N, C-alpha and C positions, 0 to 999 in steps of 0.2 A: 534313387531308382525305384523305377515304378515295377513292383513286383506281380500285379494283376495284369497279366498281359493276355492279349489275344493274337493268336498265330493261326497259319492255314495250313493246310497239306499241299503237296506239289500238285496235287490233282483236283484242286479248286479252281472253280472256273473265274475268270477276271471280274464278272458282275457279279458274283457271290462275294469274292474279297472287295471289292469297293461296297458293296453293302455294309459288309463286316465293318470296315473301316468307318463308315458313314455312321452307323449305331454307336460303335465304340468310342467316336471323337478321337483316332488314331491317323497318324499319315505314315507310319511304317509299321510294318506286320512280319514277324519272321514265318520264314518257310520251313515247316520241318516234314522229317520223313524218319521212319523209324526211330521217335524220340530223339532225332539230333537235329539240329539246326544245321541246314544245307545253303539258305539263301535268305534273302530279304526282297521285299516289295516295297514301294512307296505308291503313295496317291499319285504322284507325278508320274510315275512310270507306268502304272493302270492306266490313265487319263491318256498318256502319249501311246500306248499300244492301240487301245481302243479308236484313237483318232487316226491313226495309221492304219485300221482296217482290221484289226483282229478282233473277232466274234466275241463280245463279252459271254455269252450263254454257251459257247463250246470251247473256247481258248483256254487252257489249263494255265495257271499260274506260273509252272515250272518253265513254261515257253519265254516268257518274259523276265523272268525274276532276276536278281543280280547274284551271281555265285561267286563274285569277287569281292563280297563284301567284307567290311570292316567289323569288328567286335572287341570286347574287352572280356578277359577272364575276371570272376568274381573277387579273386584275391588281389588283382591290380588296384593302383590307388588311384585316388581321382587325377592326380597329375599324368598318370598314363591315359585316362581316357581323354583327358583335354588334349592330350598331344596327338593322339588319333584322330578327334574331332577336329582338330585345326588342320592339320597335315592334309584330311581328306576333304575338309568343307563340309562336314556332316554337323546336322542338328541332333541327331539322335543314334545311338547305338544298340544292338542289343549285347547282353550281359550273358555269358555262357558260365557253367560251374567249372569246366576245365578243359583242357585240349582234348582229352581223349574220349569223353562222353559226350562234348557238345552240345549238353543240354541248355536250352535257353531259360535262364532263371528271372530274365528282366530286361528292362529299357531302360538307358540313361540317356537323359536329354542336356542338351548344353545349358539349359535354364538350371538344371539339378546341381551340375558340375560348378556353376559360377557360384551359385549359393553355398555349396560345400566349401569351396576355395575362399569366399569372402568370410565363413566363419571361423577359417584356420588364421584370419589375420588378427 
């Protein structure tokens, strides 16, 4: 799990989110409000919104973020993360501390899941 993560507020403009993703070399960022994970946005979703006419300088991330996002709790195992990622065709998902706080504490990638599963063999 990558625990040094970058996230954005729901009011962050699309262009700023895209610049942050470029600087940080990430393709998914958590969207937080009041310390809680409320959504996710990917580079692909940002590019699609901008190409569809959303103004990158004035449109907030909350207008295009994914609110029906998948995540995994920190206490879950590698197999749980793998099942979610496979079922929903995801390359990475946020990790939260627990369901009540929904504090994003990391991002886990499919590569990290595969490496962890291979170590167990």
